C-alpha positions as CSV (number, residue, x, y, z in Angstrom):
1,M,33.7,133.7,105.2
2,P,30.7,131.3,103.7
3,K,28.0,130.1,106.0
4,K,28.3,126.5,106.7
5,K,25.7,124.1,108.5
6,R,26.8,120.3,109.3
7,L,24.4,118.0,107.5
8,H,23.1,115.1,109.0
9,T,21.6,111.8,107.2
10,G,18.9,111.2,109.6
11,V,19.2,107.5,108.9
12,D,19.4,105.2,112.0
13,W,22.9,103.7,112.4
14,Y,23.3,101.5,115.6
15,E,26.2,99.5,117.3
16,L,24.5,96.7,119.3
17,S,25.9,94.6,121.8
18,T,24.5,92.3,124.2
19,T,24.2,92.5,128.1
20,K,24.0,89.7,130.7
21,A,20.3,90.6,130.8
22,D,19.9,89.7,127.3
23,W,21.5,86.3,127.9
24,D,19.5,85.6,130.9
25,A,16.3,86.6,129.0
26,A,16.9,84.5,125.9
27,D,14.6,81.7,125.1
28,P,16.6,78.6,126.4
29,A,15.3,76.9,123.4
30,L,16.9,79.5,121.0
31,L,20.2,79.4,122.7
32,G,20.3,75.4,122.7
33,T,19.3,75.6,118.8
34,M,22.2,78.2,118.2
35,L,24.8,75.9,120.1
36,A,23.8,72.6,117.8
37,Q,24.1,74.6,114.9
38,L,27.5,76.1,115.5
39,H,28.6,72.4,116.5
40,L,27.1,71.0,113.2
41,I,28.5,73.5,111.1
42,R,32.0,73.5,113.1
43,A,32.1,69.7,112.7
44,F,31.2,69.9,109.1
45,E,33.7,72.5,108.0
46,E,36.6,70.5,109.9
47,S,35.4,67.4,108.0
48,V,35.5,69.5,104.6
49,L,39.2,70.6,105.6
50,E,40.3,67.0,106.5
51,V,38.9,65.8,103.1
52,A,40.5,68.5,101.2
53,G,43.8,67.9,102.8
54,E,43.5,64.5,101.3
55,G,43.2,66.0,97.8
56,L,39.7,64.8,97.4
57,V,38.2,68.3,97.0
58,H,38.5,69.3,93.7
59,G,38.9,73.2,93.7
60,P,38.7,75.5,96.8
61,A,37.4,74.7,100.2
62,H,36.5,78.2,101.8
63,S,35.8,77.2,105.2
64,S,33.8,79.4,107.6
65,V,35.6,78.1,110.9
66,G,35.3,81.1,113.4
67,Q,32.5,82.7,111.3
68,E,29.6,80.6,112.2
69,G,28.2,82.9,114.6
70,G,27.0,85.6,112.0
71,A,25.1,83.0,110.0
72,V,23.6,81.2,112.8
73,G,22.6,84.3,114.7
74,S,21.0,85.8,111.5
75,I,19.3,82.7,110.2
76,V,18.2,81.0,113.3
77,G,14.7,82.8,113.5
78,L,13.9,82.8,110.0
79,R,11.3,81.1,108.0
80,S,11.6,78.6,105.1
81,T,10.1,80.8,103.0
82,D,12.6,83.7,103.7
83,G,15.5,83.7,101.3
84,V,19.4,83.8,101.8
85,N,22.1,83.8,99.3
86,G,25.8,84.3,99.8
87,S,29.3,84.6,98.6
88,H,32.1,82.0,97.8
89,R,32.7,81.4,101.6
90,G,28.9,80.4,102.1
91,H,28.9,76.7,103.6
92,H,27.7,77.9,107.3
93,Q,25.0,80.2,105.6
94,F,23.8,77.5,103.6
95,L,23.9,74.8,106.6
96,A,22.4,77.1,108.9
97,K,19.4,77.9,106.4
98,A,19.0,73.8,105.7
99,L,19.3,73.1,109.3
100,T,16.7,75.5,110.5
101,H,14.3,74.1,107.6
102,V,14.5,70.6,108.4
103,S,14.5,70.9,112.1
104,G,11.6,73.8,112.3
105,G,13.8,76.0,114.0
106,V,14.3,73.8,116.9
107,I,17.3,71.7,117.7
108,D,18.1,69.7,121.0
109,P,21.7,69.9,121.8
110,A,21.2,66.7,123.7
111,D,20.1,65.1,120.8
112,P,21.0,67.0,117.7
113,V,21.4,64.8,114.7
114,T,17.8,63.7,113.1
115,P,17.6,61.8,110.1
116,G,16.9,64.9,108.2
117,I,19.8,66.7,109.7
118,Q,22.1,63.7,108.7
119,T,21.0,63.9,105.3
120,V,21.7,67.8,105.1
121,L,25.2,67.0,106.2
122,Q,25.7,64.2,103.7
123,R,24.3,66.0,100.7
124,T,25.9,69.3,101.5
125,L,29.4,67.5,101.5
126,A,28.6,65.3,98.4
127,E,28.0,68.6,96.6
128,I,31.3,70.2,97.8
129,L,32.8,66.8,96.6
130,G,31.2,67.2,93.2
131,L,28.8,64.2,93.5
132,A,25.6,63.2,92.0
133,Q,23.8,63.3,95.2
134,G,24.7,66.7,96.2
135,Y,22.1,69.6,96.0
136,C,23.0,70.6,92.6
137,R,24.2,67.1,91.4
138,G,27.8,68.3,92.1
139,R,27.9,71.0,89.7
140,G,27.9,73.6,92.4
141,G,30.6,72.6,94.6
142,S,31.9,74.8,97.5
143,M,31.0,77.9,96.1
144,H,27.7,77.4,94.5
145,L,25.2,76.0,97.1
146,Q,21.5,76.0,96.5
147,W,18.5,74.3,97.9
148,F,15.2,76.4,97.1
149,E,12.9,74.4,99.4
150,A,14.9,75.6,102.3
151,G,14.8,79.2,101.0
152,A,18.8,78.8,100.2
153,L,18.9,80.9,96.8
154,G,22.4,80.1,95.8
155,T,25.7,81.1,97.1
156,N,28.0,82.9,94.6
157,A,31.6,83.0,93.5
158,I,31.5,86.5,92.1
159,V,32.2,88.9,94.9
160,G,29.1,91.1,95.1
161,G,27.2,89.0,92.7
162,G,24.6,87.8,94.7
163,A,23.2,91.4,95.9
164,P,21.2,92.1,92.8
165,M,19.7,88.5,92.7
166,A,18.7,89.1,96.2
167,A,16.9,92.4,95.7
168,G,15.2,90.4,92.7
169,N,13.8,87.9,95.2
170,A,12.7,90.4,97.8
171,W,10.8,92.2,95.2
172,A,8.9,88.9,94.5
173,Q,8.1,88.5,98.2
174,K,6.9,92.0,98.4
175,H,4.6,91.9,95.2
176,S,3.3,88.5,96.2
177,G,1.8,89.7,99.1
178,T,4.3,88.1,101.6
179,T,5.9,89.4,104.6
180,D,8.9,87.1,103.6
181,L,12.4,88.7,103.6
182,T,15.7,88.1,101.9
183,I,19.3,88.2,103.2
184,N,22.2,88.8,100.9
185,Y,25.7,87.6,102.6
186,F,28.8,89.2,101.4
187,G,32.1,90.0,102.7
188,D,34.3,93.2,103.6
189,G,35.5,93.2,100.0
190,A,32.4,93.4,98.4
191,A,31.2,96.4,100.5
192,Q,33.3,98.2,97.8
193,I,31.8,96.6,94.8
194,G,29.6,98.3,92.4
195,S,26.8,95.7,92.1
196,V,26.2,95.8,95.9
197,L,26.0,99.7,96.2
198,E,23.5,99.5,93.3
199,S,21.5,97.1,94.9
200,M,21.4,99.0,98.0
201,N,20.2,102.2,95.9
202,L,17.6,100.1,93.9
203,A,16.4,98.1,97.1
204,A,15.9,101.7,99.1
205,A,14.3,103.3,96.3
206,W,11.7,100.4,95.6
207,R,11.6,99.9,99.5
208,L,12.2,95.8,99.1
209,P,12.5,93.6,102.2
210,V,16.2,92.6,101.7
211,C,18.9,92.8,104.5
212,F,22.6,93.4,103.1
213,F,24.6,91.5,105.7
214,V,28.2,92.3,105.8
215,E,30.4,89.4,107.3
216,N,33.4,91.6,107.8
217,N,36.2,89.2,108.8
218,L,38.7,91.7,108.3
219,Y,40.6,90.8,105.3
220,A,40.5,89.6,101.7
221,V,42.8,86.9,100.9
222,S,45.7,88.8,102.7
223,T,44.7,92.4,102.3
224,R,43.4,94.0,105.6
225,A,40.0,95.8,105.4
226,D,41.5,99.4,106.5
227,E,44.0,99.1,103.5
228,I,41.2,99.2,100.9
229,T,38.7,102.0,102.3
230,A,39.0,105.1,104.5
231,D,36.3,104.0,106.9
232,P,36.4,100.1,107.6
233,R,33.0,100.4,109.3
234,F,31.1,99.0,106.5
235,S,27.6,99.3,107.6
236,V,28.4,102.9,107.1
237,R,27.4,102.3,103.3
238,G,23.7,102.4,104.5
239,Q,23.9,106.0,105.5
240,G,24.4,106.8,101.6
241,F,21.4,105.3,100.6
242,G,18.9,106.0,103.5
243,I,19.2,102.6,105.0
244,P,18.9,101.9,108.5
245,S,22.1,100.0,109.8
246,W,23.4,97.9,112.7
247,R,26.9,97.0,113.6
248,V,27.3,94.0,115.7
249,D,29.9,91.6,117.4
250,G,29.6,88.7,114.8
251,M,31.4,86.3,117.4
252,D,28.4,86.8,119.5
253,P,25.4,85.0,117.9
254,L,22.9,86.5,120.3
255,A,24.0,90.0,119.5
256,V,23.6,89.2,115.8
257,H,20.2,87.6,116.4
258,L,19.0,90.6,118.3
259,A,20.0,92.8,115.4
260,M,18.4,90.5,112.9
261,E,15.1,90.8,114.8
262,E,15.1,94.5,114.7
263,A,15.9,94.5,111.3
264,A,13.4,91.9,110.4
265,E,10.4,93.8,112.1
266,R,11.5,96.7,109.7
267,M,11.5,94.7,106.7
268,R,8.2,92.8,107.3
269,A,6.4,95.9,108.0
270,G,7.3,97.1,104.7
271,E,9.7,99.5,105.6
272,G,12.4,98.8,103.0
273,P,16.0,97.2,103.2
274,T,18.6,97.0,106.1
275,V,22.1,96.8,106.5
276,I,23.9,94.5,109.1
277,E,27.5,94.3,109.6
278,A,28.9,91.6,111.8
279,E,32.7,91.5,112.5
280,V,33.7,88.1,112.6
281,Y,37.2,86.1,111.9
282,R,38.0,83.3,109.9
283,F,40.4,81.1,111.7
284,F,42.1,79.9,108.9
285,H,43.5,81.3,105.5
286,Q,41.5,82.1,102.7
287,N,41.5,78.6,101.4
288,G,42.4,75.5,103.2
289,A,43.6,74.3,106.7
290,Y,46.3,76.5,107.4
291,P,46.1,79.8,109.5
292,G,46.8,83.3,108.1
293,S,50.2,83.5,110.1
294,A,51.4,80.8,107.8
295,F,51.5,83.1,105.0
296,G,52.8,86.0,107.2
297,Y,50.0,88.7,106.8
298,R,48.5,88.0,110.3
299,S,50.3,87.4,113.5
300,K,49.8,84.5,116.0
301,E,48.9,86.6,118.7
302,E,46.2,88.4,116.7
303,E,44.7,84.8,115.8
304,A,45.1,83.6,119.4
305,A,43.0,86.8,120.7
306,W,40.2,85.8,118.1
307,R,40.4,82.1,118.9
308,A,39.7,83.0,122.2
309,R,36.3,84.7,121.5
310,D,35.1,81.7,119.4
311,P,31.5,82.0,119.4
312,L,30.8,78.2,120.1
313,D,32.5,78.7,123.7
314,L,30.5,82.1,124.1
315,V,27.2,80.3,123.9
316,A,28.1,77.3,125.7
317,T,29.5,79.4,128.3
318,R,26.5,81.5,129.0
319,M,24.0,78.5,129.0
320,I,26.2,76.7,131.6
321,E,26.1,79.9,133.8
322,R,22.6,79.9,133.6
323,G,22.2,76.1,134.4
324,L,20.8,75.3,131.1
325,L,23.3,72.5,130.5
326,E,26.4,71.0,131.9
327,R,30.0,70.7,130.2
328,A,29.4,67.2,129.6
329,T,26.5,68.0,127.4
330,V,28.6,70.1,125.3
331,D,31.4,67.6,125.0
332,A,28.7,65.1,123.9
333,L,27.3,67.6,121.5
334,R,30.8,68.0,120.1
335,A,31.3,64.2,119.9
336,R,27.7,63.5,118.3
337,A,28.4,66.4,115.7
338,Q,31.8,64.6,114.7
339,A,30.2,61.3,114.6
340,A,27.6,62.5,112.3
341,M,30.1,63.9,110.1
342,G,32.1,60.7,110.2
343,E,29.1,58.9,109.2
344,A,28.4,61.3,106.1
345,V,32.3,60.8,105.1
346,G,32.0,57.3,105.0
347,R,29.1,56.8,102.9
348,L,31.0,59.0,100.5
349,L,34.5,57.8,100.6
350,E,36.2,54.2,100.9
351,A,39.8,52.8,101.1
352,D,41.6,53.4,97.8
353,P,42.6,49.9,97.0
354,D,45.7,51.1,94.6
355,N,47.0,53.3,97.5
356,P,47.2,51.7,101.1
357,G,46.3,53.9,103.7
358,K,44.5,56.5,101.4
359,R,40.6,57.2,100.7
360,R,38.8,57.9,97.5
361,I,35.5,59.0,96.7
362,R,33.5,56.2,96.0
363,P,33.3,55.7,91.9
364,E,29.5,55.2,91.9
365,L,28.7,58.5,93.3
366,W,30.3,60.6,90.6
367,P,27.7,62.1,88.2
368,E,27.3,60.3,84.7
369,T,29.6,62.4,82.2
370,S,26.6,62.2,79.9
371,F,25.1,64.8,82.5
372,V,27.5,67.2,81.3
373,N,25.4,69.5,78.9
374,V,22.0,68.5,80.5
375,G,20.3,71.5,81.8
376,V,22.0,74.4,80.0
377,R,18.7,75.2,79.1
378,G,15.1,73.6,79.1
379,D,13.9,71.4,76.2
380,G,11.2,73.9,75.1
381,S,8.4,71.6,75.7
382,E,6.6,74.5,77.5
383,L,5.9,75.7,74.1
384,D,3.9,72.3,73.2
385,G,0.3,73.1,72.4
386,L,0.6,76.9,71.8
387,P,-0.7,78.1,68.7
388,G,1.6,78.3,65.6
389,L,1.7,81.1,63.0
390,G,0.1,79.1,60.3
391,E,-1.0,80.3,57.0
392,V,-1.7,84.2,57.0
393,T,-4.8,85.3,55.1
394,Q,-5.7,88.7,56.5
395,T,-3.2,91.0,58.0
396,R,-3.3,94.7,59.2
397,R,-0.9,97.5,58.7
398,V,1.2,98.5,61.7
399,K,4.6,100.1,62.3
400,F,7.3,97.8,63.5
401,V,7.6,99.6,66.9
402,D,4.0,99.5,67.7
403,A,4.1,95.7,67.0
404,V,6.6,95.6,69.8
405,A,4.3,97.4,72.0
406,Q,1.3,95.7,71.2
407,V,2.4,92.1,71.6
408,M,3.8,93.3,75.0
409,D,0.4,94.8,75.7
410,R,-1.4,91.2,74.5
411,R,0.7,89.0,76.8
412,M,0.7,91.3,79.9
413,G,-3.1,91.4,79.4
414,E,-3.0,87.3,79.5
415,D,-0.2,86.7,82.0
416,P,-0.1,89.0,85.0
417,R,3.3,87.7,86.0
418,I,5.1,89.8,83.5
419,V,6.8,92.9,84.8
420,V,8.6,95.4,82.4
421,M,11.6,97.2,83.4
422,G,14.5,99.5,82.3
423,E,15.3,102.9,82.0
424,D,12.6,105.4,81.1
425,V,10.4,102.5,80.0
426,H,7.5,104.2,82.0
427,R,7.8,107.6,80.4
428,L,8.0,109.3,77.1
429,N,4.8,107.6,76.1
430,G,6.7,104.3,75.4
431,G,10.2,104.9,76.2
432,T,13.0,106.5,74.1
433,N,11.7,104.6,71.2
434,G,8.1,103.9,71.7
435,A,8.6,100.0,72.4
436,T,6.6,100.2,75.7
437,K,3.8,102.9,74.0
438,G,0.4,102.7,76.2
439,L,1.8,100.0,78.7
440,V,1.8,102.2,82.0
441,K,-1.4,103.6,81.0
442,K,-3.1,99.9,80.9
443,H,-1.0,98.0,83.3
444,G,0.5,100.5,85.7
445,E,3.8,101.6,87.3
446,E,3.7,98.4,89.4
447,R,4.3,96.4,86.1
448,I,6.1,99.0,84.1
449,L,9.2,99.7,86.2
450,G,11.4,102.6,85.3
451,T,14.8,102.0,86.7
452,P,18.0,103.7,87.8
453,I,20.6,104.1,85.3
454,S,22.0,101.1,86.9
455,E,22.1,97.9,84.5
456,N,23.8,95.7,86.7
457,A,21.6,96.2,89.8
458,F,18.0,95.9,87.8
459,T,19.4,93.2,85.4
460,G,20.5,91.1,88.2
461,L,17.3,92.0,90.4
462,A,15.2,90.6,87.1
463,G,17.3,87.4,87.5
464,G,16.5,86.8,90.9
465,L,13.0,87.5,90.2
466,A,13.2,84.9,87.3
467,L,14.5,82.4,89.5
468,D,12.1,83.0,92.5
469,G,9.3,81.9,89.6
470,R,6.4,83.9,90.6
471,F,7.1,86.6,88.1
472,R,8.4,86.7,84.4
473,P,10.6,89.9,84.0
474,V,11.2,91.6,80.7
475,V,14.1,94.0,80.9
476,E,14.9,96.7,78.3
477,F,18.8,97.6,77.5
478,M,18.3,100.9,76.1
479,Y,21.6,99.9,74.0
480,P,23.3,96.4,73.9
481,D,26.7,98.1,74.6
482,F,25.2,98.6,78.0
483,M,25.5,94.8,78.6
484,W,29.0,95.1,79.6
485,V,28.0,97.3,82.6
486,A,25.9,94.4,83.7
487,A,28.0,91.2,82.1
488,D,28.5,89.5,85.4
489,Q,24.7,89.4,85.8
490,V,24.0,88.9,82.1
491,F,26.7,86.1,81.9
492,N,27.9,84.6,85.1
493,Q,24.5,84.7,86.8
494,I,21.7,84.6,84.6
495,G,22.9,82.7,81.7
496,K,24.8,80.0,83.9
497,A,22.0,79.6,86.8
498,R,20.1,76.8,85.4
499,H,22.9,74.6,84.7
500,M,24.9,75.5,87.6
501,F,22.6,74.7,90.3
502,G,21.9,71.3,88.8
503,G,19.8,71.9,85.6
504,D,16.3,72.3,87.0
505,N,15.6,75.6,88.0
506,P,13.8,77.5,85.1
507,V,15.0,81.0,84.6
508,P,12.1,82.8,82.7
509,L,13.6,86.1,81.5
510,V,13.4,88.4,78.5
511,L,16.1,90.7,77.7
512,R,15.3,93.3,75.1
513,T,17.7,95.6,73.1
514,K,18.3,97.2,69.8
515,V,20.9,97.4,67.4
516,A,21.3,101.0,66.4
517,M,24.0,101.2,63.6
518,G,23.2,104.0,61.4
519,S,22.1,106.5,64.0
520,G,25.3,108.3,64.9
521,Y,25.4,107.2,68.5
522,G,29.1,106.0,68.1
523,S,31.4,103.4,69.3
524,Q,29.6,102.7,72.9
525,H,25.9,102.4,71.6
526,L,25.9,100.6,68.3
527,M,27.1,96.7,68.7
528,D,25.1,93.7,67.5
529,P,25.2,91.5,70.7
530,A,24.4,88.3,68.7
531,G,27.9,86.8,68.7
532,I,28.8,87.5,72.1
533,F,25.3,86.0,73.5
534,A,25.6,83.1,71.2
535,T,29.1,82.0,72.6
536,S,27.7,82.2,76.1
537,P,26.1,79.4,77.8
538,G,22.4,79.4,78.4
539,W,20.9,82.1,76.6
540,R,18.4,81.8,73.6
541,I,18.5,84.5,71.0
542,V,15.8,85.8,68.6
543,A,16.1,88.4,65.9
544,P,13.4,89.1,63.8
545,S,13.3,91.0,60.6
546,N,9.6,91.8,60.0
547,A,6.7,92.8,62.5
548,T,4.9,89.3,62.1
549,D,7.9,87.3,63.0
550,Y,8.5,89.7,66.2
551,V,5.2,89.0,67.5
552,G,5.7,85.3,67.0
553,L,9.3,85.2,68.5
554,M,8.5,87.4,71.4
555,N,5.4,85.3,72.3
556,A,7.6,82.1,72.2
557,A,10.3,84.2,74.4
558,L,7.5,84.9,77.0
559,A,6.5,81.3,77.2
560,L,9.9,79.6,77.4
561,E,11.6,78.9,80.8
562,D,15.0,80.0,79.8
563,P,16.6,83.5,79.3
564,V,15.8,85.0,76.1
565,L,17.5,87.9,74.2
566,V,15.2,89.5,71.9
567,I,17.5,91.7,69.4
568,E,15.4,94.4,67.6
569,H,17.2,97.2,64.9
570,V,16.2,100.7,64.7
571,D,16.0,100.5,60.9
572,L,13.1,98.6,61.4
573,Y,11.0,100.7,64.0
574,G,9.6,102.9,61.6
575,I,8.7,100.7,58.8
576,A,4.8,100.3,57.8
577,D,4.7,96.6,58.3
578,E,2.0,94.1,58.6
579,V,0.8,91.6,61.3
580,P,-2.0,88.9,61.1
581,E,-5.5,89.9,62.0
582,G,-6.5,88.6,65.6
583,D,-5.3,88.4,69.0
584,L,-1.5,88.1,68.5
585,D,-1.3,84.9,70.2
586,Y,0.8,83.0,67.6
587,V,4.2,81.5,68.5
588,I,7.2,80.7,66.4
589,P,9.1,78.5,68.3
590,P,12.8,77.6,68.4
591,G,14.1,75.7,65.0
592,S,11.8,77.9,62.8
593,A,14.0,79.5,60.1
594,A,12.1,81.2,57.2
595,V,13.2,80.4,53.4
596,V,12.5,84.2,52.2
597,R,13.9,83.2,48.7
598,E,14.5,79.7,46.9
599,G,17.6,79.5,44.9
600,G,20.3,77.0,43.9
601,D,23.5,78.9,43.7
602,V,24.4,79.8,47.4
603,T,22.7,79.9,50.9
604,V,22.6,83.1,52.3
605,L,22.2,83.1,56.1
606,S,20.9,86.2,57.7
607,Y,18.9,88.1,60.2
608,L,17.5,91.3,61.4
609,S,17.5,94.3,59.1
610,M,20.4,92.4,57.1
611,V,17.5,90.0,55.6
612,G,16.2,93.1,53.5
613,H,19.8,94.3,52.3
614,A,20.5,90.7,51.3
615,R,17.3,90.5,49.2
616,E,18.1,93.8,47.6
617,A,21.7,92.2,47.0
618,I,20.5,89.3,45.4
619,E,18.1,91.1,43.1
620,Q,20.9,93.4,42.1
621,T,23.6,90.8,41.1
622,G,21.0,88.0,39.7
623,I,22.5,85.3,41.6
624,D,20.1,82.5,42.3
625,A,20.6,82.6,46.0
626,E,18.4,81.0,48.9
627,L,17.9,83.6,51.4
628,I,17.0,82.2,55.0
629,D,16.2,84.3,57.6
630,L,17.5,82.5,61.0
631,R,15.3,84.1,63.2
632,W,16.5,82.0,66.1
633,L,20.3,82.3,66.4
634,D,21.5,80.2,69.6
635,R,23.1,76.9,69.2
636,A,20.1,75.0,70.6
637,S,17.5,76.9,68.4
638,L,18.8,77.4,65.1
639,D,16.8,75.3,62.3
640,W,19.7,73.2,61.2
641,D,17.2,71.2,59.0
642,T,16.5,74.1,56.8
643,I,20.0,75.1,56.6
644,G,21.3,71.7,56.0
645,A,18.9,70.9,53.2
646,S,19.8,74.4,51.8
647,I,23.7,73.7,51.8
648,R,23.3,70.3,50.4
649,K,21.6,72.0,47.5
650,T,23.6,75.1,46.8
651,N,26.9,73.4,48.4
652,A,27.9,77.3,49.2
653,V,27.4,79.4,52.0
654,L,27.3,83.4,52.7
655,I,26.6,84.4,56.2
656,V,25.5,88.4,56.2
657,E,25.5,90.5,59.2
658,Q,26.1,94.1,59.9
659,G,28.4,94.3,63.0
660,A,31.9,94.4,63.7
661,Q,34.5,91.4,62.7
662,G,35.6,91.1,66.5
663,T,32.2,90.3,68.0
664,S,30.9,88.6,64.7
665,Y,28.1,86.1,65.1
666,G,29.1,84.6,61.8
667,G,32.4,83.7,63.1
668,W,31.0,81.1,65.3
669,L,28.2,80.1,62.7
670,A,30.7,79.7,59.9
671,D,32.6,77.1,62.2
672,E,29.7,74.9,63.0
673,I,28.7,75.0,59.6
674,Q,32.1,73.9,58.1
675,R,31.9,71.1,60.8
676,R,28.5,69.8,60.0
677,Y,28.4,70.3,56.4
678,F,32.0,70.1,55.2
679,D,31.2,67.3,52.6
680,W,28.9,69.3,50.8
681,L,30.8,72.7,50.5
682,D,32.6,73.6,47.4
683,Q,34.2,76.5,48.7
684,P,34.8,78.0,52.1
685,V,32.0,79.6,54.0
686,L,31.9,83.5,53.3
687,R,31.3,86.1,55.4
688,V,29.6,89.9,55.1
689,T,30.7,91.7,58.3
690,G,31.4,95.3,59.3
691,E,34.7,96.4,59.9
692,E,36.9,95.8,62.8
693,A,36.4,99.1,64.4
694,S,33.1,99.9,66.2
695,P,31.0,102.5,64.3
696,S,32.0,106.1,64.8
697,I,30.2,109.1,65.1
698,S,31.1,110.5,61.8
699,R,28.4,109.9,59.1
700,V,31.0,108.5,56.7
701,L,33.1,106.5,59.0
702,E,30.1,105.1,60.4
703,R,28.7,103.8,57.2
704,A,32.4,102.7,56.4
705,A,32.3,100.7,59.5
706,I,29.2,98.6,59.0
707,A,27.7,96.5,56.2
708,R,24.4,97.0,54.1
709,T,23.4,96.1,50.6
710,E,26.7,97.0,49.0
711,E,28.8,94.7,51.2
712,V,26.1,91.9,50.5
713,V,26.6,92.7,46.6
714,A,30.5,92.2,47.1
715,G,29.9,89.1,48.7
716,L,27.7,87.5,46.6
717,E,30.1,88.4,43.7
718,A,32.9,86.8,45.7
719,V,30.8,83.4,46.0
720,R,30.2,83.7,42.1
721,A,33.9,83.9,41.6
722,G,34.5,80.8,43.4
723,F,31.8,78.6,41.4
724,G,34.6,77.6,39.2
725,A,37.1,77.0,41.8
């Protein structure tokens, strides 16, 4: 028989509950503040359900009625500089943080509604209704609530999507020398989501002050928690990552508060992350004002048993038992909270003149439709005054990949906010390709962060870091295909954040990756990501074809307040190239395409290594083509002036790229060109791309799948054939 020894994690895991002594010892001001917040949030949610029942909430109304105790108990003791983010059911968390902020952490239940609190109630409701006076100017609605001033980092409609962002905020707090902390709220469903588990691992490895707070309300929409996991005690997740955890009754706000006090003490002392699981219960269905029993997945008896444990009643009862207030005071608090919400609703709604007896949203409160695209990205004014490339008179020889490392070294020396992260970037003397060569030795592992193989977590962490604003993250994807692993953070979070939360918040993040076609790494490593990013909102894109341009484009990327994708190509890494002499401070701003070769027959548009292949093809065919290196690829940054002037001269366009047809950048660009310049085109826009398939491992099949000089020659000949058409 084999010898076996039972193993233990050695990580603390507590179930915490309150006693009479805890209630007797609790600060009366704390209990009064909790009771006031509970009633204000309850009245708010009831008003949301009422207005939604009138058809005036466009979209869902995920109420938190019944779950208020978890949010209030955990947030009431926080600082304004502590951060919280949450999920689609986050009204109560947002309100608890906002109310704590404007009240200074103390609310008198006998006089609960100050002008500041009234404003919070009205602006939050306005946001849920999609109105201009909302915290996100109506763009966030019920599921995307953000108010940075109060430490409300943003609720999130993607299950588990906020966990990496919270870890990033905590990284910024820790490395800014504060003792602040961040709480990431999510539900029982997200406890199984990869981004949450990846974030737990990363937070534990880097000892970040972030609490993963599980609001276990026992159900998804209608599926019970014990149907989707073998152990529905979700705080057990902390055991696998060495994170101490607490399990509490979320219907008892004081128990939640005491657990958070213990967790916060650990986090503020620099001991790393925590997990708190609060078992709560939503009194209504997933969305709307009907109970779950109306849909058959819960019994009325179960719902009645949980309603008998209402956190509002519990706190009031314990305070009355201690003689801290009377029942009449509780009733008056309830009435005052309802009146405050009546006032908030009254300022947003009016009688509908076309439907007697009904209400409508006041028409003057809607956002202007001209606001629809404002804030997708910034206006680039942050580049004003930075040195341009100018006329180059003296250069020095440098390998392209060394220019990548040298410009990053220069910028890190000038800007202490820059941190670089990615897999192996801190090892191998510059990562797997040498792109971070020498950076660890000079700037240290506190700024060159080697990450787990966990793109979703470290990319989202960088997103949270960028939104915080105190740091400027640079993320390396070893290969662009890995973006699909991190797609939620790349596209749903980072790319949409500025616009979704109202258009004002900068997101200064650079994402570096490389196209590796021709290197034999196969279908899951070789894509060109330009087309995917160009059709996704919020991202700027640069794609340099030479070392000089790389320096200027990276400098621009690191100065912009938007997320920027920097695409490199392995074919260029080893080329002996040149950069201007000096400190590598010049900038190539958006709207700066380069005319590589002037011509009159056809406009050839390309980027990355295909610029060189296009030049070779033009020489081979003898066609008088005008070759333009796009350099900036996104809709807002393309140099339409240079492109348009060339098309008006040549009346023909050939777009040249290397990658697959399905994810083609040129497909989008061709459509845009034909809509903008149709009257100047003598023939359809033609394109050179790879094949439909992703490149294979086989050398011959890989070559057959991608475009190079020969394919550009064929494209040019097709243009020539159409000259007389």
